[in-house]
C-alpha positions, 0 to 999 in steps of 0.5 A: 557099091558106090564110093564118095572121094573128094565129093566125086562119086567112084564106083567100086566093083570086088568079086565076091566069090570064085566058083569051083566045079569038079568034073567028073570023067564022063564031061567034055574037056574045056578045050573040046568045047571050044573055049578060049582063056584070056588074061589081063594082057590076052590069051593064054594056052587054055590046054595048059591051065586045064591039063591036070598037071600041076608041074607045069605053070603059066605066068599071069601078067598082074596089074597092081598086084592082081590078076585074072583069067575069064574063060569063054564059050559059044553055046549052041544051046541053053543051059539045060536042054 
């Protein structure tokens, strides 16, 4: 989406979806797959985010009221193989 403010073009980005997938008991954990989690200000504990314990929390840094978590993993083979 492109907006024009005072004659200048401004690129506007907005997330339009959130994907959530229920894990099966036979699925490997994100930790065991070597995944990392990053926030606005650096890495955050993936183990704490995915341990299933709803009584622990991770304080996420915010910028103008918004925050995000990025999960990254290295795949050793393409999806579907």
